C-alpha positions in Angstrom: 20.0 -7.3 8.7 18.4 -4.1 7.0 20.6 -0.8 7.7 19.5 2.7 7.3 21.1 4.8 4.6 24.4 6.3 5.5 23.7 9.4 7.6 20.3 8.8 8.3 19.9 8.6 12.2 16.9 7.7 14.5 14.8 10.2 16.0 12.3 10.6 18.7 9.3 12.8 17.4 5.9 14.0 18.1 3.7 13.9 15.2 3.8 11.6 12.2 4.0 14.3 9.6 6.2 16.4 11.1 8.3 14.3 12.7 8.9 12.6 9.2 9.8 15.8 8.0 12.1 16.6 10.3 13.8 13.0 9.4 14.0 14.2 5.8 15.2 17.5 7.0 17.7 16.4 9.4 19.0 14.1 6.6 19.8 17.1 4.3 21.5 19.1 6.8 18.5 21.5 7.3 17.9 21.4 11.1 14.8 23.2 11.7 12.7 21.8 14.8 9.6 19.8 14.4 7.6 22.5 16.4 8.7 25.0 14.0 7.7 23.0 11.1 4.2 22.6 12.2 4.1 26.5 13.2 5.4 27.4 9.8 3.0 25.2 7.7 -0.1 26.7 9.6 -0.7 23.3 11.1 -2.6 23.8 14.4 -6.2 23.9 14.0 -9.5 22.1 15.3 -12.0 20.2 13.3 -14.9 18.1 14.4 -16.2 15.8 11.6 -18.9 13.2 11.5 -20.4 11.7 8.3 -23.1 9.2 8.5 -21.9 5.6 8.7 -18.4 6.7 10.0 -17.0 7.2 13.5 -16.7 11.0 14.7 -13.2 12.7 14.6 -12.1 15.3 16.7 -8.6 16.7 15.5 -6.3 19.4 16.4 -4.3 19.5 12.8 -5.1 22.2 10.0 -4.0 23.1 6.7 -4.8 19.7 5.1 -3.8 19.1 1.5 -6.8 19.4 -1.2 -7.9 21.1 -4.0 -6.8 24.7 -3.6 -4.8 24.2 -0.5 -0.9 23.5 -0.7 -1.2 21.8 2.7 1.3 21.6 5.8 4.0 20.0 4.1 4.4 22.1 1.3 3.7 25.3 3.2 6.3 24.7 5.9 8.2 23.4 2.7 7.7 26.7 1.2 9.0 29.1 4.1 12.1 26.9 4.5 13.0 26.9 1.0 12.3 23.5 0.3 10.1 22.0 -2.6 7.7 19.6 -1.7 5.9 17.3 -4.2 3.3 14.9 -3.3 2.3 11.9 -5.4 -0.1 8.9 -5.2 -1.1 5.8 -7.1 -3.3 2.8 -7.3 -0.7 0.5 -8.5 1.0 -1.3 -5.6 3.7 -2.3 -8.1 4.7 1.1 -8.9 4.5 2.4 -5.3 7.1 -0.2 -4.6 9.3 0.3 -7.8 9.2 4.2 -6.8 10.3 3.8 -3.5 13.0 1.1 -4.0 14.5 3.3 -7.1 14.5 6.6 -4.4 16.3 4.3 -2.0 18.8 3.2 -4.4 19.4 6.5 -4.9 19.9 7.4 -1.0 16.8 9.2 -0.7 14.8 8.4 2.2 11.1 8.2 1.2 8.5 9.9 3.3 5.1 8.0 2.8 1.6 7.8 4.0 0.4 4.2 5.5 -2.0 2.4 7.6 -0.8 2.2 11.1 -3.2 -0.8 11.9 -0.8 -3.0 9.6 2.4 -1.9 11.4 3.6 -4.8 13.3 5.7 -2.7 15.9 2.4 -0.3 16.8 0.7 -2.0 19.8 -3.0 -1.3 20.3 -3.8 -3.6 23.1 -5.1 -6.5 21.4 -7.8 -4.5 19.5 -8.0 -3.8 15.9 -7.3 -0.3 14.8 -6.9 1.4 11.6 -5.8 4.8 10.6 -4.3 5.4 7.3 -3.2 9.0 7.7 0.0 8.1 9.4 3.3 9.3 7.9 6.7 7.2 8.3 10.1 7.6 6.4 11.4 4.5 4.6 15.3 4.5 5.2 16.7 1.4 4.2 16.4 -2.0 2.5 17.4 -5.4 2.7 16.9 -7.5 -0.7 18.1 -10.6 1.0 15.5 -10.6 3.8 12.8 -8.5 2.1 13.0 -6.2 4.9 12.6 -2.2 4.7 13.8 -0.1 7.7 10.8 2.3 8.8 11.4 5.7 10.8 8.3 6.4 13.0 8.2 8.7 16.0 9.8 6.5 18.4 13.0 5.2 16.0 13.6 2.8 13.5 12.0 -0.3 12.8 12.3 -3.2 10.3 9.1 -4.3 8.4 8.7 -7.1 5.7 8.2 -4.8 2.8 4.8 -6.9 1.9 3.6 -5.8 5.2 4.7 -2.4 4.4 2.8 -2.3 1.0 -0.4 -3.7 2.5 -0.3 -0.7 4.9 0.4 1.5 1.9 -2.6 0.1 -0.1 -5.1 -0.1 2.9 -8.8 1.2 2.1 -9.7 1.4 5.5 -11.7 5.2 5.7 -12.2 8.0 6.6 -8.0 8.3 5.4 -7.2 5.5 3.2 -3.1 6.3 2.1 -3.6 5.5 -1.7 0.1 4.7 -1.5 1.0 8.3 -1.2 4.9 9.4 -1.2 6.9 12.6 -1.0 9.6 13.7 -3.0 11.7 17.0 -1.6 14.3 19.3 -3.2 16.6 21.1 -1.0 18.7 23.1 -3.5 16.9 26.1 -2.2 16.9 25.5 1.4 16.9 28.5 3.6 15.7 29.5 7.0 12.3 31.1 7.3 12.3 35.0 7.7 10.6 37.0 10.8 7.7 38.0 8.1 7.1 34.4 7.3 6.6 33.5 11.0 4.1 36.1 11.7 2.2 35.5 8.5 2.1 31.4 9.7 0.9 32.8 12.9 -2.0 34.9 11.0 -3.0 32.2 9.3 -3.8 30.2 12.4 -5.4 32.8 14.1 -7.7 33.3 11.4 -8.6 29.6 10.9 -9.5 29.5 14.6 -11.2 32.7 14.9 -12.7 33.0 11.2 -13.0 29.5 10.3 -15.0 28.8 7.0 -17.7 26.2 8.3 -18.8 25.8 12.0 -17.1 22.2 12.4 -13.9 24.2 12.4 -11.9 26.6 14.7 -13.5 27.8 17.9 -16.8 27.3 16.7 -16.0 23.5 16.0 -15.0 23.0 19.6 -18.0 24.6 20.8 -20.2 22.4 18.3 -18.2 19.1 19.1 -19.0 19.9 22.8 -22.8 19.6 22.0 -22.6 16.9 19.2 -20.6 14.5 21.5 -23.8 14.3 23.5 -25.8 13.0 20.6 -23.2 10.2 19.7 -25.4 7.4 21.8 -28.5 8.3 19.8 -26.4 7.3 16.3 -23.5 5.1 17.4 -24.1 1.3 18.6 -22.1 0.6 22.2 -19.1 -1.0 20.4 -18.9 2.2 18.1 -19.5 4.7 21.1 -16.6 2.9 22.9 -14.2 3.0 19.6 -15.1 6.8 19.0 -14.1 7.6 22.7 -11.0 5.6 22.4 -10.4 7.4 18.8 -10.8 10.6 20.6 -8.5 10.0 23.3 -5.9 9.1 20.9 -6.1 12.2 18.7 -5.8 14.4 22.0 -3.2 12.7 23.7 0.6 12.6 22.9 0.3 8.8 22.1 -1.8 9.8 19.1 1.0 12.1 17.8 -0.3 15.3 18.8 2.7 15.9 21.3 0.1 16.5 23.9 -3.0 18.5 24.3 -4.3 18.2 20.8 -1.0 19.7 19.4 -1.2 22.8 21.8 1.9 21.7 23.4 4.0 22.1 20.4 2.3 25.1 19.5 3.2 26.6 22.6 6.8 25.5 21.8 6.6 27.1 18.3 5.4 30.6 19.7 8.6 30.6 22.1 10.9 29.7 19.3 9.2 32.2 17.3 9.7 35.0 20.1 13.3 34.2 20.3 13.6 34.8 16.5 11.4 37.6 16.4 12.9 39.5 19.2 11.7 42.6 21.2 11.7 45.2 18.4 9.0 43.1 16.4 7.1 41.7 19.1 7.2 41.8 22.6 9.1 38.9 23.8 7.2 38.7 27.1 3.9 39.1 25.6 4.4 36.1 23.0 6.0 34.0 25.8 2.9 34.8 28.1 0.7 33.5 25.3 2.8 30.5 25.0 2.2 29.7 28.6 -1.2 30.1 28.2 -1.6 27.6 25.4 0.4 24.9 27.5 -2.4 25.5 30.0 -4.6 25.1 27.3 -2.9 21.8 26.5 -3.5 20.9 30.0 -7.1 21.4 29.8 -7.5 19.2 26.6 -5.2 16.4 28.5 -8.1 16.2 31.2 -10.7 16.2 28.6 -8.8 13.0 26.8 -9.0 11.3 30.2 -12.6 11.4 30.5 -12.7 10.1 26.7 -10.3 7.3 27.9 -12.6 6.5 31.0 -15.6 6.2 29.1 -13.7 3.7 26.5 -12.9 1.8 29.5 -15.8 2.1 31.8 -18.8 -0.5 32.2 -21.6 2.4 31.4 -19.4 4.9 29.0 -22.9 6.9 29.0 -22.2 7.8 32.3 -19.1 9.2 31.6 -19.9 11.1 28.3 -22.0 13.7 29.9 -18.9 15.0 31.8 -17.2 16.3 28.5 -19.5 19.0 27.7 -18.7 21.4 30.3 -15.0 20.9 30.0 -14.9 21.5 26.3 -17.2 24.5 26.3 -14.6 26.2 29.0 -11.6 25.3 26.8 -13.7 27.0 23.8 -13.8 30.1 25.7 -10.0 29.9 26.8 -9.0 29.4 23.3 -11.1 32.2 21.9 -9.4 34.6 24.4 -5.7 33.2 23.7 -6.0 33.2 19.9 -7.6 36.7 20.0 -5.1 37.9 22.0 -2.1 36.3 19.8 -3.8 37.8 17.1 -3.4 41.3 18.7 0.4 40.7 18.8 1.0 40.0 14.9 -1.6 42.0 13.3 
């Protein structure tokens, strides 16, 4: 029976990236909340993306690793004194050997994989693939050839061949590319008040001054309009899939903590208010804004339910038309709330 590394404990987390980071942080005795890791990493935003031949994507994350952008993992690492390195390879052999070598050194390994291949995932009998899912490998048994995977709901034994298939998945738009992470906690520390404020400022700027119209508050308004055109470019099967996908990426079931990460962001602001204190920022003001983000989260959940109803309905088109007005109302509320937040920290 595969067992975890000594001192590695199961947790219940919300988002696969920050949840996996929290597993690694806790193992290395650096107790920082998942919400704080998300907020410090400037990880909350909005994006609508739809390229020809693909399924539309609506997401509430920001600060993804790409050329010139360090990404959520490195940003929150930098603000907590942790060095984070990201690797990927086209070689399944190298990916497996590196993972096993790290486990041999008592290092749990954060990896990316396609959740559609994970045997403990339940998609109601439907085939579903998403390669942007992070987990932590925290144990290996050579006799049974099983690894122990730490996910949002705890620990799961998985045959190593299945895990390597999940790591090497080629499903688009987010193939995992055998990606893994290395962490150095030698300089670990807690974030400063300035770093908390800077993180908030970055997320405010991303929502109110996005680089392209598919992102931020502008992106929410664009998505509200573009969703109505899905029936013109998608088959009924793909339309249902897009509605299910959107529901998942708003709802807590998909790893957002609820309301497309707005609930987690609300908790981050409350934790930040406690850290910063009345002298730096008015606790009352920041906590009021946290209340507003929880309300926005509830509004997003209502939208998620509409998409879910459309996915299940006999006529998804009849349901799709109900999405536009609530999304436009959310855009107005988000613009007001992010603006208020900006007035507190700028």
